[in-house]
MMTF fields as JSON, N, C-alpha, C and O atoms, coordinates in Angstrom:
{
  "mmtfVersion": "1.0.0",
  "mmtfProducer": "UNKNOWN",
  "numBonds": 435,
  "numAtoms": 436,
  "numGroups": 109,
  "numChains": 1,
  "numModels": 1,
  "chainsPerModel": [1],
  "groupsPerChain": [109],
  "chainIdList": ["A"],
  "bondAtomList": [4, 2, 8, 6, 12, 10, 16, 14, 20, 18, 24, 22, 28, 26, 32, 30, 36, 34, 40, 38, 44, 42, 48, 46, 52, 50, 56, 54, 60, 58, 64, 62, 68, 66, 72, 70, 76, 74, 80, 78, 84, 82, 88, 86, 92, 90, 96, 94, 100, 98, 104, 102, 108, 106, 112, 110, 116, 114, 120, 118, 124, 122, 128, 126, 132, 130, 136, 134, 140, 138, 144, 142, 148, 146, 152, 150, 156, 154, 160, 158, 164, 162, 168, 166, 172, 170, 176, 174, 180, 178, 184, 182, 188, 186, 192, 190, 196, 194, 200, 198, 204, 202, 208, 206, 212, 210, 216, 214, 220, 218, 224, 222, 228, 226, 232, 230, 236, 234, 240, 238, 244, 242, 248, 246, 252, 250, 256, 254, 260, 258, 264, 262, 268, 266, 272, 270, 276, 274, 280, 278, 284, 282, 288, 286, 292, 290, 296, 294, 300, 298, 304, 302, 308, 306, 312, 310, 316, 314, 320, 318, 324, 322, 328, 326, 332, 330, 336, 334, 340, 338, 344, 342, 348, 346, 352, 350, 356, 354, 360, 358, 364, 362, 368, 366, 372, 370, 376, 374, 380, 378, 384, 382, 388, 386, 392, 390, 396, 394, 400, 398, 404, 402, 408, 406, 412, 410, 416, 414, 420, 418, 424, 422, 428, 426, 432, 430],
  "bondOrderList": [1, 1, 1, 1, 1, 1, 1, 1, 1, 1, 1, 1, 1, 1, 1, 1, 1, 1, 1, 1, 1, 1, 1, 1, 1, 1, 1, 1, 1, 1, 1, 1, 1, 1, 1, 1, 1, 1, 1, 1, 1, 1, 1, 1, 1, 1, 1, 1, 1, 1, 1, 1, 1, 1, 1, 1, 1, 1, 1, 1, 1, 1, 1, 1, 1, 1, 1, 1, 1, 1, 1, 1, 1, 1, 1, 1, 1, 1, 1, 1, 1, 1, 1, 1, 1, 1, 1, 1, 1, 1, 1, 1, 1, 1, 1, 1, 1, 1, 1, 1, 1, 1, 1, 1, 1, 1, 1, 1],
  "groupList": [{"groupName": "PHE", "atomNameList": ["N", "CA", "C", "O"], "elementList": ["N", "C", "C", "O"], "formalChargeList": [0, 0, 0, 0], "bondAtomList": [1, 0, 2, 1, 3, 2], "bondOrderList": [1, 1, 2], "singleLetterCode": "F", "chemCompType": "L-PEPTIDE LINKING"}, {"groupName": "GLN", "atomNameList": ["N", "CA", "C", "O"], "elementList": ["N", "C", "C", "O"], "formalChargeList": [0, 0, 0, 0], "bondAtomList": [1, 0, 2, 1, 3, 2], "bondOrderList": [1, 1, 2], "singleLetterCode": "Q", "chemCompType": "L-PEPTIDE LINKING"}, {"groupName": "LEU", "atomNameList": ["N", "CA", "C", "O"], "elementList": ["N", "C", "C", "O"], "formalChargeList": [0, 0, 0, 0], "bondAtomList": [1, 0, 2, 1, 3, 2], "bondOrderList": [1, 1, 2], "singleLetterCode": "L", "chemCompType": "L-PEPTIDE LINKING"}, {"groupName": "LYS", "atomNameList": ["N", "CA", "C", "O"], "elementList": ["N", "C", "C", "O"], "formalChargeList": [0, 0, 0, 0], "bondAtomList": [1, 0, 2, 1, 3, 2], "bondOrderList": [1, 1, 2], "singleLetterCode": "K", "chemCompType": "L-PEPTIDE LINKING"}, {"groupName": "ALA", "atomNameList": ["N", "CA", "C", "O"], "elementList": ["N", "C", "C", "O"], "formalChargeList": [0, 0, 0, 0], "bondAtomList": [1, 0, 2, 1, 3, 2], "bondOrderList": [1, 1, 2], "singleLetterCode": "A", "chemCompType": "L-PEPTIDE LINKING"}, {"groupName": "PRO", "atomNameList": ["N", "CA", "C", "O"], "elementList": ["N", "C", "C", "O"], "formalChargeList": [0, 0, 0, 0], "bondAtomList": [1, 0, 2, 1, 3, 2], "bondOrderList": [1, 1, 2], "singleLetterCode": "P", "chemCompType": "L-PEPTIDE LINKING"}, {"groupName": "VAL", "atomNameList": ["N", "CA", "C", "O"], "elementList": ["N", "C", "C", "O"], "formalChargeList": [0, 0, 0, 0], "bondAtomList": [1, 0, 2, 1, 3, 2], "bondOrderList": [1, 1, 2], "singleLetterCode": "V", "chemCompType": "L-PEPTIDE LINKING"}, {"groupName": "THR", "atomNameList": ["N", "CA", "C", "O"], "elementList": ["N", "C", "C", "O"], "formalChargeList": [0, 0, 0, 0], "bondAtomList": [1, 0, 2, 1, 3, 2], "bondOrderList": [1, 1, 2], "singleLetterCode": "T", "chemCompType": "L-PEPTIDE LINKING"}, {"groupName": "ARG", "atomNameList": ["N", "CA", "C", "O"], "elementList": ["N", "C", "C", "O"], "formalChargeList": [0, 0, 0, 0], "bondAtomList": [1, 0, 2, 1, 3, 2], "bondOrderList": [1, 1, 2], "singleLetterCode": "R", "chemCompType": "L-PEPTIDE LINKING"}, {"groupName": "GLY", "atomNameList": ["N", "CA", "C", "O"], "elementList": ["N", "C", "C", "O"], "formalChargeList": [0, 0, 0, 0], "bondAtomList": [1, 0, 2, 1, 3, 2], "bondOrderList": [1, 1, 2], "singleLetterCode": "G", "chemCompType": "PEPTIDE LINKING"}, {"groupName": "HIS", "atomNameList": ["N", "CA", "C", "O"], "elementList": ["N", "C", "C", "O"], "formalChargeList": [0, 0, 0, 0], "bondAtomList": [1, 0, 2, 1, 3, 2], "bondOrderList": [1, 1, 2], "singleLetterCode": "H", "chemCompType": "L-PEPTIDE LINKING"}, {"groupName": "SER", "atomNameList": ["N", "CA", "C", "O"], "elementList": ["N", "C", "C", "O"], "formalChargeList": [0, 0, 0, 0], "bondAtomList": [1, 0, 2, 1, 3, 2], "bondOrderList": [1, 1, 2], "singleLetterCode": "S", "chemCompType": "L-PEPTIDE LINKING"}, {"groupName": "ASP", "atomNameList": ["N", "CA", "C", "O"], "elementList": ["N", "C", "C", "O"], "formalChargeList": [0, 0, 0, 0], "bondAtomList": [1, 0, 2, 1, 3, 2], "bondOrderList": [1, 1, 2], "singleLetterCode": "D", "chemCompType": "L-PEPTIDE LINKING"}, {"groupName": "TYR", "atomNameList": ["N", "CA", "C", "O"], "elementList": ["N", "C", "C", "O"], "formalChargeList": [0, 0, 0, 0], "bondAtomList": [1, 0, 2, 1, 3, 2], "bondOrderList": [1, 1, 2], "singleLetterCode": "Y", "chemCompType": "L-PEPTIDE LINKING"}, {"groupName": "GLU", "atomNameList": ["N", "CA", "C", "O"], "elementList": ["N", "C", "C", "O"], "formalChargeList": [0, 0, 0, 0], "bondAtomList": [1, 0, 2, 1, 3, 2], "bondOrderList": [1, 1, 2], "singleLetterCode": "E", "chemCompType": "L-PEPTIDE LINKING"}, {"groupName": "ASN", "atomNameList": ["N", "CA", "C", "O"], "elementList": ["N", "C", "C", "O"], "formalChargeList": [0, 0, 0, 0], "bondAtomList": [1, 0, 2, 1, 3, 2], "bondOrderList": [1, 1, 2], "singleLetterCode": "N", "chemCompType": "L-PEPTIDE LINKING"}, {"groupName": "MET", "atomNameList": ["N", "CA", "C", "O"], "elementList": ["N", "C", "C", "O"], "formalChargeList": [0, 0, 0, 0], "bondAtomList": [1, 0, 2, 1, 3, 2], "bondOrderList": [1, 1, 2], "singleLetterCode": "M", "chemCompType": "L-PEPTIDE LINKING"}, {"groupName": "ILE", "atomNameList": ["N", "CA", "C", "O"], "elementList": ["N", "C", "C", "O"], "formalChargeList": [0, 0, 0, 0], "bondAtomList": [1, 0, 2, 1, 3, 2], "bondOrderList": [1, 1, 2], "singleLetterCode": "I", "chemCompType": "L-PEPTIDE LINKING"}, {"groupName": "TRP", "atomNameList": ["N", "CA", "C", "O"], "elementList": ["N", "C", "C", "O"], "formalChargeList": [0, 0, 0, 0], "bondAtomList": [1, 0, 2, 1, 3, 2], "bondOrderList": [1, 1, 2], "singleLetterCode": "W", "chemCompType": "L-PEPTIDE LINKING"}, {"groupName": "CYS", "atomNameList": ["N", "CA", "C", "O"], "elementList": ["N", "C", "C", "O"], "formalChargeList": [0, 0, 0, 0], "bondAtomList": [1, 0, 2, 1, 3, 2], "bondOrderList": [1, 1, 2], "singleLetterCode": "C", "chemCompType": "L-PEPTIDE LINKING"}],
  "groupTypeList": [0, 1, 2, 3, 1, 4, 5, 5, 1, 4, 6, 4, 2, 7, 6, 1, 2, 8, 7, 9, 10, 11, 12, 3, 13, 13, 3, 14, 2, 4, 14, 3, 14, 15, 16, 15, 4, 2, 14, 17, 16, 11, 2, 8, 2, 12, 14, 12, 2, 7, 4, 6, 17, 11, 14, 4, 12, 13, 16, 3, 9, 8, 14, 6, 12, 0, 10, 4, 6, 11, 14, 9, 17, 15, 11, 12, 11, 11, 18, 18, 5, 6, 0, 1, 17, 6, 7, 2, 2, 6, 7, 9, 6, 19, 1, 6, 8, 13, 2, 3, 15, 0, 0, 3, 11, 3, 3, 2, 6],
  "groupIdList": [1, 2, 3, 4, 5, 6, 7, 8, 9, 10, 11, 12, 13, 14, 15, 16, 17, 18, 19, 20, 21, 22, 23, 24, 25, 26, 27, 28, 29, 30, 31, 32, 33, 34, 35, 36, 37, 38, 39, 40, 41, 42, 43, 44, 45, 46, 47, 48, 49, 50, 51, 52, 53, 54, 55, 56, 57, 58, 59, 60, 61, 62, 63, 64, 65, 66, 67, 68, 69, 70, 71, 72, 73, 74, 75, 76, 77, 78, 79, 80, 81, 82, 83, 84, 85, 86, 87, 88, 89, 90, 91, 92, 93, 94, 95, 96, 97, 98, 99, 100, 101, 102, 103, 104, 105, 106, 107, 108, 109],
  "secStructList": [7, 7, 7, 7, 7, 7, 7, 7, 7, 7, 7, 7, 7, 7, 7, 7, 7, 7, 7, 1, 7, 7, 2, 2, 2, 2, 2, 2, 2, 2, 2, 2, 2, 6, 7, 7, 2, 2, 2, 2, 2, 2, 2, 2, 2, 2, 2, 2, 2, 2, 2, 2, 2, 2, 2, 2, 2, 2, 2, 2, 2, 2, 2, 2, 2, 2, 2, 2, 2, 2, 2, 2, 2, 2, 2, 2, 2, 2, 6, 2, 2, 2, 2, 2, 2, 2, 2, 2, 2, 2, 2, 2, 2, 2, 2, 2, 2, 2, 2, 2, 2, 2, 2, 2, 2, 6, 6, 7, 7],
  "xCoordList": [33.644, 32.207, 31.9, 32.409, 31.072, 30.713, 29.208, 28.46, 28.794, 27.368, 27.136, 27.817, 26.193, 25.86, 24.542, 23.557, 24.561, 23.341, 22.497, 22.999, 21.211, 20.295, 20.129, 20.171, 19.943, 19.756, 18.468, 17.497, 18.462, 17.257, 16.093, 16.258, 14.926, 13.731, 12.703, 12.629, 11.929, 10.868, 9.709, 9.348, 9.145, 8.017, 6.849, 7.005, 5.706, 4.499, 3.583, 3.385, 3.042, 2.155, 0.85, 0.846, -0.24, -1.553, -2.371, -2.463, -2.959, -3.771, -5.158, -5.302, -6.165, -7.541, -8.214, -8.235, -8.765, -9.475, -10.956, -11.351, -11.747, -13.186, -13.729, -13.434, -14.512, -15.111, -16.614, -17.195, -17.212, -18.654, -19.003, -18.143, -20.29, -20.791, -20.814, -20.847, -20.796, -20.819, -22.25, -23.214, -22.36, -23.688, -24.477, -25.697, -23.766, -24.428, -25.112, -26.212, -24.46, -25.034, -26.35, -27.331, -26.371, -27.582, -28.696, -29.871, -28.341, -29.368, -29.999, -31.216, -29.142, -29.666, -30.511, -31.534, -30.11, -30.866, -32.214, -33.227, -32.225, -33.469, -34.448, -35.641, -33.965, -34.83, -35.311, -36.474, -34.419, -34.756, -35.747, -36.689, -35.534, -36.36, -37.472, -38.215, -37.596, -38.593, -38.494, -39.474, -37.305, -37.056, -36.991, -36.54, -37.45, -37.349, -36.013, -35.224, -35.776, -34.485, -34.222, -33.083, -35.266, -35.096, -34.675, -33.825, -35.264, -34.894, -33.454, -32.713, -33.074, -31.694, -30.722, -29.683, -31.053, -30.191, -30.089, -29.013, -31.199, -31.199, -30.321, -29.563, -30.426, -29.61, -28.124, -27.278, -27.83, -26.438, -25.87, -24.736, -26.662, -26.222, -26.035, -25.105, -26.922, -26.787, -25.489, -24.793, -25.168, -23.92, -22.692, -21.691, -22.781, -21.669, -21.49, -20.365, -22.599, -22.539, -21.947, -21.147, -22.333, -21.778, -20.27, -19.521, -19.83, -18.397, -17.657, -16.563, -18.237, -17.607, -17.515, -16.483, -18.584, -18.579, -17.554, -16.845, -17.478, -16.494, -15.081, -14.236, -14.814, -13.49, -13.193, -12.065, -14.194, -13.996, -13.691, -12.829, -14.385, -14.108, -12.696, -12.001, -12.284, -10.931, -9.889, -8.915, -10.101, -9.158, -9.141, -8.091, -10.29, -10.33, -9.52, -8.802, -9.633, -8.828, -7.348, -6.549, -6.977, -5.571, -5.079, -3.947, -5.943, -5.575, -5.372, -4.447, -6.232, -6.095, -4.78, -4.06, -4.469, -3.206, -2.01, -1.054, -2.061, -0.975, -0.808, 0.314, -1.923, -1.859, -1.21, -0.399, -1.565, -0.97, 0.535, 1.302, 0.959, 2.391, 3.095, 4.185, 2.476, 3.059, 3.215, 4.243, 2.221, 2.306, 3.409, 4.131, 3.544, 4.599, 5.979, 6.865, 6.161, 7.452, 7.74, 8.874, 6.71, 6.888, 7.325, 8.235, 6.691, 7.069, 8.463, 9.225, 8.8, 10.144, 11.204, 12.268, 10.923, 11.916, 12.086, 13.104, 11.127, 11.281, 12.325, 12.842, 12.645, 13.659, 15.064, 16.039, 15.197, 16.507, 17.406, 18.569, 16.931, 17.804, 18.267, 19.398, 17.406, 17.793, 18.941, 19.911, 18.833, 19.894, 21.198, 22.264, 21.127, 22.322, 22.976, 24.197, 22.185, 22.728, 23.399, 24.492, 22.742, 23.328, 24.637, 25.625, 24.648, 25.867, 26.996, 28.131, 26.696, 27.713, 28.217, 29.416, 27.326, 27.743, 28.631, 29.653, 28.255, 29.061, 30.427, 31.452, 30.436, 31.709, 32.586, 33.786, 32.016, 32.767, 33.344, 34.503, 32.539, 33.016, 34.153, 35.157, 34.003, 35.06, 36.352, 37.44, 36.24, 37.426, 38.117, 39.344, 37.341, 37.923, 38.641, 39.751, 38.019, 38.662, 39.938, 40.945, 39.892, 41.082, 42.225, 43.36, 41.913, 42.947, 43.489, 44.69, 42.606, 43.043, 44.023, 45.069, 43.686, 44.562, 45.86, 46.933, 45.762, 46.937, 47.941, 49.135, 47.427, 48.306, 48.89, 50.028, 48.102, 48.615, 49.723, 50.727, 49.563, 50.581, 51.86, 52.947, 51.755, 52.934, 53.485, 54.505, 52.808, 53.187, 53.283, 54.192, 52.294, 52.236, 51.32, 51.369, 50.491, 49.565, 49.851, 49.177],
  "yCoordList": [-44.241, -44.038, -42.853, -41.758, -43.047, -41.973, -41.832, -42.81, -40.579, -40.29, -40.01, -39.184, -40.694, -40.458, -39.692, -40.044, -38.654, -37.876, -38.476, -38.913, -38.48, -38.936, -37.812, -36.638, -38.155, -37.108, -36.328, -36.893, -35.052, -34.263, -34.775, -35.165, -34.763, -35.238, -34.114, -33.301, -34.075, -33.084, -33.485, -34.658, -32.498, -32.741, -31.892, -30.694, -32.496, -31.773, -31.638, -32.591, -30.47, -30.198, -29.655, -28.676, -30.281, -29.852, -29.409, -30.113, -28.229, -27.692, -27.402, -26.745, -27.894, -27.616, -26.881, -27.35, -25.715, -24.927, -24.928, -24.683, -25.202, -25.165, -23.961, -23.757, -23.186, -22.017, -22.23, -23.075, -21.462, -21.58, -22.605, -23.135, -22.862, -23.79, -25.22, -25.446, -26.165, -27.577, -28.025, -27.316, -29.213, -29.774, -29.989, -29.83, -30.35, -30.577, -29.296, -29.349, -28.156, -26.877, -26.625, -26.207, -26.878, -26.622, -27.605, -27.24, -28.838, -29.803, -29.376, -29.437, -28.938, -28.471, -27.221, -27.072, -26.334, -25.111, -25.435, -24.828, -26.386, -26.783, -27.357, -27.058, -28.172, -28.748, -27.678, -27.672, -26.786, -25.757, -24.731, -24.332, -24.31, -23.265, -23.822, -23.052, -25.128, -25.791, -25.322, -24.866, -25.443, -25.019, -26.236, -27.308, -26.052, -27.155, -27.081, -26.161, -28.051, -28.159, -26.958, -26.505, -26.442, -25.298, -24.05, -23.289, -23.841, -22.687, -22.81, -21.827, -24.016, -24.242, -23.988, -23.357, -24.479, -24.262, -22.765, -22.267, -22.065, -20.623, -19.902, -18.998, -20.301, -19.713, -19.988, -19.112, -21.198, -21.581, -20.776, -20.301, -20.625, -19.84, -18.369, -17.716, -17.853, -16.467, -16.269, -15.271, -17.208, -17.113, -17.243, -16.554, -18.133, -18.274, -16.994, -16.551, -16.407, -15.164, -14.035, -13.241, -13.965, -12.957, -13.142, -12.166, -14.382, -14.656, -14.253, -13.692, -14.53, -14.174, -12.656, -12.134, -11.947, -10.483, -9.906, -8.956, -10.475, -10.016, -10.215, -9.332, -11.357, -11.63, -10.679, -10.206, -10.392, -9.46, -8.058, -7.371, -7.627, -6.319, -6.264, -5.258, -7.335, -7.406, -7.306, -6.562, -8.06, -8.044, -6.681, -6.239, -6.013, -4.678, -3.702, -2.858, -3.815, -2.981, -3.241, -2.304, -4.493, -4.834, -4.267, -3.795, -4.319, -3.787, -2.273, -1.741, -1.585, -0.132, 0.193, 1.104, -0.55, -0.338, -0.595, 0.18, -1.672, -1.999, -0.902, -0.528, -0.39, 0.669, 1.922, 2.565, 2.273, 3.452, 3.277, 4.202, 2.106, 1.834, 1.873, 2.432, 1.283, 1.253, 2.669, 2.983, 3.514, 4.898, 5.65, 6.444, 5.403, 6.058, 5.655, 6.497, 4.368, 3.879, 4.461, 4.826, 4.541, 5.086, 6.548, 6.948, 7.345, 8.758, 8.914, 9.785, 8.075, 8.136, 7.723, 8.339, 6.7, 6.212, 7.153, 7.091, 8.011, 8.949, 10.022, 10.658, 10.234, 11.205, 10.607, 11.357, 9.321, 8.674, 9.082, 9.407, 9.083, 9.514, 10.968, 11.299, 11.824, 13.212, 13.264, 13.994, 12.501, 12.446, 11.947, 12.486, 10.929, 10.399, 11.434, 11.585, 12.141, 13.151, 14.275, 14.715, 14.741, 15.809, 15.33, 16.064, 14.107, 13.559, 13.487, 13.854, 13.018, 12.939, 14.326, 14.507, 15.298, 16.657, 17.264, 17.873, 17.107, 17.644, 16.962, 17.62, 15.648, 14.911, 15.382, 15.583, 15.563, 16.027, 17.417, 17.669, 18.32, 19.677, 19.652, 20.342, 18.876, 18.773, 18.207, 18.686, 17.202, 16.623, 17.62, 17.717, 18.353, 19.344, 20.422, 20.82, 20.899, 21.931, 21.399, 22.104, 20.157, 19.572, 19.454, 19.831, 18.926, 18.778, 20.138, 20.292, 21.109, 22.457, 23.02, 23.556, 22.899, 23.377, 22.552, 23.101, 21.25, 20.399, 20.823, 20.969, 21.013, 21.391, 22.801, 23.067, 23.7, 25.036, 24.957, 25.658, 24.109, 23.994, 23.364, 23.684, 22.499, 21.875, 22.728, 22.394, 23.813, 24.748, 24.065, 24.312, 23.189, 22.54, 23.303, 23.102, 24.174, 24.953, 26.424, 27.245],
  "zCoordList": [4.438, 4.401, 3.507, 3.744, 2.476, 1.548, 1.475, 1.452, 1.44, 1.241, -0.239, -0.846, -0.789, -2.192, -2.255, -1.606, -3.043, -3.205, -4.315, -5.35, -4.063, -5.098, -6.111, -5.745, -7.365, -8.377, -8.093, -7.59, -8.413, -8.166, -9.007, -10.163, -8.399, -9.086, -9.12, -8.198, -10.164, -10.29, -9.388, -9.293, -8.737, -7.852, -8.332, -8.568, -8.473, -8.886, -7.675, -6.922, -7.504, -6.384, -6.941, -7.687, -6.584, -7.043, -5.838, -4.832, -5.964, -4.883, -5.436, -6.467, -4.749, -5.143, -3.998, -2.86, -4.323, -3.326, -3.664, -4.803, -2.676, -2.876, -2.121, -0.943, -2.809, -2.178, -2.065, -2.747, -1.21, -1.038, 0.023, 0.727, 0.11, 1.122, 0.59, -0.619, 1.501, 1.114, 0.816, 1.101, 0.239, -0.051, 1.232, 1.263, 2.281, 3.571, 4.064, 4.614, 3.866, 4.285, 3.559, 4.173, 2.247, 1.473, 1.828, 1.808, 2.15, 2.573, 3.891, 4.063, 4.823, 6.116, 5.94, 6.608, 5.069, 4.815, 4.185, 4.531, 3.265, 2.611, 3.631, 3.574, 4.56, 5.582, 6.557, 6.962, 6.924, 7.905, 7.339, 8.024, 6.101, 5.497, 4.608, 3.999, 4.527, 3.679, 2.224, 1.634, 1.669, 0.302, -0.61, -0.207, -1.846, -2.797, -3.535, -3.323, -4.392, -5.074, -5.98, -6.094, -6.622, -7.511, -6.732, -7.192, -5.565, -4.733, -4.233, -4.191, -3.858, -3.409, -4.556, -4.36, -5.758, -6.906, -7.22, -7.551, -7.115, -7.351, -6.319, -6.67, -5.061, -3.999, -4.242, -4.063, -4.647, -4.916, -6.085, -6.023, -7.15, -8.296, -7.925, -8.4, -7.074, -6.627, -5.838, -6.026, -4.967, -4.196, -5.099, -4.903, -6.091, -7.039, -7.855, -8.086, -8.285, -9.046, -8.201, -8.696, -6.943, -6.034, -5.887, -5.863, -5.789, -5.678, -6.957, -6.884, -8.116, -9.386, -9.525, -9.947, -9.174, -9.253, -8.286, -8.617, -7.105, -6.128, -6.651, -6.501, -7.259, -7.823, -8.978, -9.113, -9.814, -10.929, -10.406, -10.954, -9.356, -8.758, -8.188, -8.329, -7.552, -6.997, -8.109, -7.992, -9.187, -10.294, -10.985, -11.453, -11.053, -11.65, -10.796, -11.331, -9.479, -8.587, -8.762, -8.78, -8.892, -9.124, -10.452, -10.557, -11.463, -12.766, -12.701, -13.315, -11.961, -11.801, -11.091, -11.5, -10.03, -9.314, -10.234, -10.241, -11.003, -11.922, -12.969, -13.311, -13.473, -14.479, -13.899, -14.565, -12.658, -12.023, -11.846, -12.114, -11.4, -11.229, -12.583, -12.703, -13.594, -14.926, -15.489, -16.089, -15.303, -15.766, -15.027, -15.631, -13.721, -12.944, -13.427, -13.572, -13.675, -14.164, -15.557, -15.865, -16.377, -17.722, -17.663, -18.389, -16.811, -16.727, -16.126, -16.546, -15.147, -14.561, -15.577, -15.651, -16.347, -17.303, -18.488, -19.176, -18.738, -19.849, -19.53, -20.448, -18.26, -17.875, -17.897, -17.861, -17.953, -17.914, -19.085, -18.847, -20.335, -21.437, -21.275, -21.629, -20.748, -20.529, -19.523, -19.723, -18.455, -17.449, -18.066, -17.769, -18.917, -19.559, -20.467, -20.452, -21.25, -22.162, -21.383, -21.738, -20.317, -19.5, -18.883, -18.87, -18.374, -17.775, -18.8, -18.496, -20.01, -21.054, -21.452, -21.664, -21.553, -21.9, -20.826, -21.14, -19.565, -18.463, -18.429, -18.246, -18.606, -18.623, -19.778, -19.591, -20.962, -22.121, -21.908, -22.238, -21.357, -21.094, -20.08, -20.256, -19.04, -18.012, -18.607, -18.288, -19.46, -20.08, -21.007, -21.012, -21.783, -22.688, -21.891, -22.246, -20.819, -19.993, -19.352, -19.285, -18.881, -18.255, -19.264, -18.975, -20.447, -21.474, -21.918, -22.141, -22.041, -22.424, -21.397, -21.764, -20.108, -19.038, -18.985, -18.734, -19.22, -19.199, -20.284, -20.023, -21.502, -22.598, -22.389, -22.775, -21.778, -21.475, -20.447, -20.572, -19.417, -18.377, -18.909, -18.428, -19.865, -20.479, -21.624, -22.226, -21.908, -22.956, -24.322, -25.115, -24.554, -25.85, -26.806, -28.02, -26.25, -27.082, -26.943, -27.566]
}
């Protein structure tokens, strides 16, 4: 008995999100408040505009946060070459001292 695996297949997933109120809500509001179609359209556009402004404010906040993180990483990364140079200099000095002492102990110098 053998199990055969099916070859992997690509799967596409589509998601649609609807924001705001439904048409039914606006019809009920129009009947309740005695509003005409132009007033309902104006109300709908106002709510859409409020949503767009809210999204723009959110994205601006995200951009500010990203900029702060990016600046922090940039300042931190500017110290990395200095650390590397210091490490190489200390390693070089230690190696020279070790070799100098080694050759002195073997009486080669």
